[in-house]
Each structure stands twice: as C-alpha cells, then as structure tokens.
N, C-alpha and C positions, 0 to 999 in steps of 0.2 A: 328609319334613319333620323338622327337628331342633329340639328344645327344650332350653334350658339353665336349670336351676333352681339359683340361687346363694343361699347361706344365710349370714347372720351371726347371732351370738348364741348363745342357750342350747340345751340338749339338746332341749327341747320344740320349738323352731324346726326343729331338724334332723329330728326325727321327723315333723313336719308336712310339711316339704319332701319327705321320702321318700314320704309319702302322695301329695303332689301329683305327684311324678314317676311313681308308679304310675298315677295317673289320666290323665296325659298319654300314657303308654304305651298305656293302654286306648283312647285316642282315636286311636291310630295314629302317634304321634310316636316318633322315636328320641330318647332322653333322656340327658343328661349332667349331672353336678353340677360339672363343671369349666368355668371361664370360657374359652370357645373359640367358634369360628364356629357360629352357630345361626340358625334362622329365627324364633325366639321366645325372649325372655328373661323369666324369672320371678324376681324379686328378693324374698327374704324377709328383712325388716329387723329391727334391734334398736334399743332405746332405753334400755337399762339404765343407760348412762352417756352423757355428752355426746360422748365419743370414739366410742362405738358408733353414735350418730346421725350423726356427721360421716362415718364410714366408710360408712354405709348410703347417704348421699347421693352420696358419691364413686363408689360402686359402679355407679351408672347410667352414668356416662361410661366407666368401666373396661370394662363389658360392651359398650357401643356401639362401642368401638374394634375389636372383632372383626367386627361387621357393623352399620354405621350405619343400614342400611335396615330392620333387624328391630325390631318393636315390643317395648317393655319394659312388663311388668306388675309392679306393686309391691304387696306386702302386708307385714304384720308390724307390730310396735310403733312403729317410727319413722314409718311412713306413717299409722298411726292417730293419732299425736300431732300430726303436721304434714303433712297430705296435700298442701297447696299447694306446699310446698318440693320435692315430687317431681313434681307435675303440671306445673309450669312448666319442667321440664327437657326438653331435646330428646329425642325418641324415646319418651317415656313415654306410653303410650296409656291405661292404666287404673290407678287407685290404689284399693286395697281397704281394708286395715286389719289389725287383729290378730284380729278375731273373724269367725266364719262362713266360714273358709277353705274349708270343704267346698263352698260355693256358687261359689267363684271361677272354677272351670274352665268353668262354664256361661255365663260372661260374657266369654269371650275375644273375642267380636265387638263388645262394647260399649266405650265410651270415657268418660273422665271420672273422677270420684271417687265411690265408693260407701261407705256406712257401714252396717254390720250390727251389731246388738246381739243377742247370743245369750241366749236364755232357758233353754236346756237344753244339754247337752253335744252338741257338733257332731261327728258321725261323719265320718270321712274314709276314702278307700280304704286297704286294708291295705298298708303300705309294703313295697317290695322289701327283702329282708334277706339277710345272709350266713348260713352254717350255724353261726356262732359265737355271736353275741349279738344279741338283738332288743330294741328299746325299745318298750314298749307304753303308749300314752296312756290314763290312767285318770281324769284330773281336769284341769280347766282353771280359770283365774281365781283370785282371792284376795280374802278379806274382811279381812285383817289390817291393812292400811294402816300398815305401818311408816313412820315419819316421813321416811325417806330414799328410799322406793321409789315409782316412778311406775307400776309394772306393774299394780296393781289398777285404776288409772284407764284403762288401755289394754286389758287383757285382760278386764276385767269381773269380776263377782262369781263366787264359787266355784260350780262345777257339776261333777257327777261322772257318769261313764259307768256304764251298768248292769252289774251283776255278771255277768249272763248274756252280754253282749257281750264282756266281758273274757275270761271262761272260754272262750268260743268261739274268740276270736283266739289265745289262748295254746295251746289244745288243737290248733289247726291249724298251729302254728308248728313249723318244722323246726330252729330254732336250739337250741343246747345250754344257753343261758342267756337269761332274759328279765329286763329291768329295768323295774319299774313306775315310771312317771314322771308328773309333773304339775307345774303351777305351785306348788301347795300340796298335796302328796301327803297331808299329815297330816289334811287336812279331807275326805278321801274319805268319801262316804256315799251309799249306795243304799238308801233306805228305812231299815230298822233295821240294815242291814249296814254296818259300818265297815271299816277296814283289816285288823283281825284276822280278820273273817269272809271278806274277800277272800283273805287268805293261806291260810286253811283250805280255801277252794274250789279252790285250786291245788295242794293237797298231794299229789295222786296223779299230777301231771304228771311225766313222765320228763325233767325238766330242772332246772337251777339257777334259783332266783328271787332277784333282788336288788332292794332297795328304793332309791328315789331319796331326795332330801333330806327330812329329818324335822324337825319342831319338837320341842324337848325335852319338852313336855307330851304329845306323842303317844306317847311310849315308856312305855306303861303295863304293868302286870303282865299284863293281858289280851293285849296285843300280843306280849310276850315268850313267854307260854305258847303262843300260837298258832304262833309261829315254831318253838318246840320241837316241838310236836305235828305240824307240817307236815313238818319234817325236811329240806326242800329249800331253805330260805331261808338265804342266806349271812350269816354273822356280820360284816357290814360296815354301819355306821351313819353316814351323813353327817348329823351332828347340828348344825343351824345354831346359831351362837354370836353372831357379829358384834362383840362386845366382852366383855372380862373385867371391866368396871367396872359396878357396879350403877347409878351415876349416868348413865352413857352409855346403858345399856340402857333406863332409864326415858325418857331423851330420844329414843331411837329408837322408842319404843312397842313394845318387845319385852316380852312378858308372862312373864318369868321372871327370877330372880336368878342371880348367880354360884353361890351355894350350891345352888340348885335344879338348875342345869346339872351341877354336880359330883355331886350325888346321883343324877341320871339316869345319868350315866356309871358310877357305882358299881353301880347296879341292872343295867345292861347286862352289866358284867364278871362279876357274880355269876352271871348266867344263861349267858353265853358267855365263858369265861375268855380265849379267844384273840381276842376281837372287836377289830376295828379301828374306831376312831372318828375320822372326818375332819370337817373343819369349814371355815367361812368366817369371816374377821375383816376388818372395815372399819377402816382407819387414818385418823385425822385428822377424825373426825366433829366438827361444830361444838361448841366448848366442851370438847373432850377435853383435859384437862390432862396434864402429864407423869405424875402419879400414876395417872391413869386408864389411860394407855397402859401403864404398868408392870404394871397388873393384867392387861391383855391379854397382855403378854409372859410373865408368870409362870404363867398358866393353861395355856399350851401344854404345859409339863412337868407341871404339877400334874394335869391331866386325862389325861396320857399319850397325847396325840393322835398318830395315825399319820401324818396329813398335814394341812397347813393351807394353804388358798387365801387369800391376802392381797390386799386391794384398797385403793387410796386412795379416800377419800370423793369422790363426784362429785355436785355440786349439781344437782338436778333441779327446774326450775321447775314449780310446781303441787303440790309436796309440802310438808308441814309444815316440814321442815328447810330449805326454801328461804328461809324467813323469818329464819333464823339467820345469824350471821356466820361465813363460811367460815374454815377453818384456813389459815394461811400455807402456800403450796405448798412452801416450803423445809422447813418442819417436817414436812409429810407425807412428803416425799422421804427425809428423815433417818430418820423412824420406820419407813418401809417397809423401808429397808436393814436396820435392826436386827431387825425382826420376821421378815423373810425368812431372815436368818441363824439366828435362834432356831428357826424352823420347819424349816429344813434339818437342823439338828443333832438336833432331836427326831425327825425322820423316820428318820435314821440310827440313832438310839438304839432306836427301836421296832423297826425291821427287824432289827437285830443280834440281838435276843432270839430270833429264830426260826432263826438259822443252825445248821446241823447237823441240823435237824429235817426230817421228811418232810411233804409237802403235796400237795394235788391242784390242778393248774393247768389252766385252759382257755386254750389258746394262740390268739392272733390272728396277723396277718401279721408283726407286729414285736415280738412278746413276748406274755406272757399274765398272768393274775391268779390268785392263790390264792383260796380261799374268803373269806379276810379281806382281800382286795384288796391284797396285796403284789405289786408288779410283778416279773415273772420273765422271764429270758431263758435259753435253753439250746441247746447244740449239737443239731442234728437236730430242732428244734421245727418243727411243721407246723400251719398254720392249721386250726382246727377240731378239733384233737386234744385230748382230755382225758387228762392224764397224771399219774401219781404221780411226784413228783420229790423229790430231796434238795437242800435249800437250802445252797449252799456258801459264797458270799462276796458282799460288797456291791460294787456297781458304781456308776457315776455316776448311772444312771437305774434303780435297782432292785437285784435280786439275781440272781446267776448260779447256775444249778442244774444238776444231773445228772438226766436222765430215767431213771427206774427201770423204768417200764412204761407202756404206753398202756392206758387203761381202756375 
C-alpha cells in the first residue's frame, strides 16, 4: 500500500507532514511526498492567505487525478477554518484540522469532520530526515493576535514542548544542522526555561543549531549571551518586521516601534558582527500611506538586512484587519515591485561584503549555506559535506565559492 502526503504552507506544516509520513511508514505504507498514484492521500493545508486556501481546496482534485478511487484525508489550517468546503469534495473521507495532528493516523478508518483543541504540545513521530538539516518542532500556537493574522484562531494558543523531549530528539539526530522551529518560537517556555535555556541545553551537541523566526523583543542580552556560551548557534536572525512605519505597526498590533527594531538589530551586530538579519515585510496593509510605505523601503538599507521576504496584504475574514478598507490592488502591485527591487539590491550589497573571505558551508543537494545564511554554490559540492570555502563572486542566486577543505 502506498500513501502520498502533500503539503502546502509553512515550514511547520512541512515538519508535521514529515512526522505523519514517518507514522505511515511505521504502519506499513510506502510513502511519498510527491503527487502521484497512491492508495491514500493526506493533504496538509494552509490558510495564511486567501490564495493559499484556494490552492488547498484545488489540491484535492489535483491528487484525485492520480487515483480517483483513493480516499483523501485533509488536515491543516485551511480545513480548520472551513471543514465543510473540503468535506463536500468528491473523494474526501475525513477532515481533521490544524491541531492534534498526532491523533490523525489513528482515525484513518473514520469518516467525517473532527475537531481537536490542544491543551498541551502535541507530540508526533520523529520525522524522517536527511543527513544535512533537520527541523525540530519546539512550540506551536500563538497568543499575539496580530490584526492581519488568522493563524492564532486556527492553531490555538501558544504551547511548548518539554526541554527534555527536545534534547532527546536533537541528541538522536544524525543531521549536521538542526533548526528550532515553531509558530511563535519567541514564546517558547517549559516551566522556568525559555529559549536561552533551551539553547544552553543543546550546547554540547556536535551539530550546528539555527533559530527560526523571532520577535524583536525576544532578542535579549540573555539570549545573545546564551548563543555565545553555546558556541554552536548560527549568527542568523530572522527578525520579524512587517512594516517600517510606526503607524502601521500599531494598526497591525505589533508590539515594537521602528526604533526598537533598529536597536535590536544594533544589539545583535555588537554581539555577532557578521550576523545576517532577514525579515518579512507586508505591503499594502489597510491605511498604509505612501509615507508609511517609504518607511518600509528605507528600513531595508538602514537595518542592513541580508534578505527580505515581501508579501502583499491578504484580507482574512475573522481578523481585526478584516474590518478595515483594503488597499487598492494596483497600489499593492506597484509597491510590491518597488520593494522587491530594493530588497534584491540590499541582498547583493550585503552579500558583496563577504567576497574574498573564508566561510564554513553546509552543502545540500543544490547548494549550501554559510553560518550567517549566505547561499553558496561550488564546483565539487556534495550533499551533507561541511566545507571551508572562499567566497569568490556573486551569482543570480547567491555566491560562487571555491572549496578549500572538507571539515
């Protein structure tokens, strides 16, 4: 018997899907994550934007084209938000939701719509992994309720995994790098232990540790000191921004100012001079004026960002921002073009600073990353190899390097 697990959306979804794949393997299934012929389809959906929801619904028909007789099981944020829109589709046997995915595999003989509300962190089977990089779930849910975001209503309140479970999984991991991930990693808490204590608990592990997305307020002196003491945490900070305008940040219910963001950035660079700071920016939030957008444009260079992920605002019914008047789509499109150009230029500027220098790169199948997350390609690169390289020249998608030695 063959099962296909198809995933849309965030890294957290991908990690959970990998766990579900491991669970299906333990049940005796041959498993793939590619849409192809299978005896069972498990669809893990996304609802972060309207487009993501639409693609999630379309994926049911896409999968059934390979085997119209196979049952489809649906989970994830889009099915949590609107289970009926999936249950009414041909071939869908069971609709689960975004929470309690660890219980899903024990219900494959059931049909209908199930709703689970997690009160504590839900353990899942340890996902199958490559020798290169492993993502480790340490937290789920969110209490922040940013005015544009539907995810707290779907994923539920913040809950954290026990430090003991995390240390056990990382200690058994054969990958050379682990990425600690969660819906709101900044809120990680196991009793008195926060993110700094988690980092210190991993300091003797013989692998690189990388952090997922952080809120500016989470980057404290305690956290930076823990990273220094651990010695194996990579100097890469994905520091959420969303807007460079204080007025827009207030409307978004983001609890920091532009100045506070820049101060956090300065504190990081004092601690880790070569640190890369990456971020997300939303364009066209309701009420965003041209001067607000200009503040987002200017902070890209002012904060010396290494990479910027830019998104047009997507109205989500049920959020506070849904009560506001949406920005003209043409304005969003024009601003997106401008901010993407500014982000690309800043990425080139940041990367150029390291040309001629040596770095340590962990290679994957199509390239690798330095400690501060510069993307690198080299002749003779081999998946899973940790190499000292010399960074030579910029390419369209990163930096070309010369391998000096394998470590």
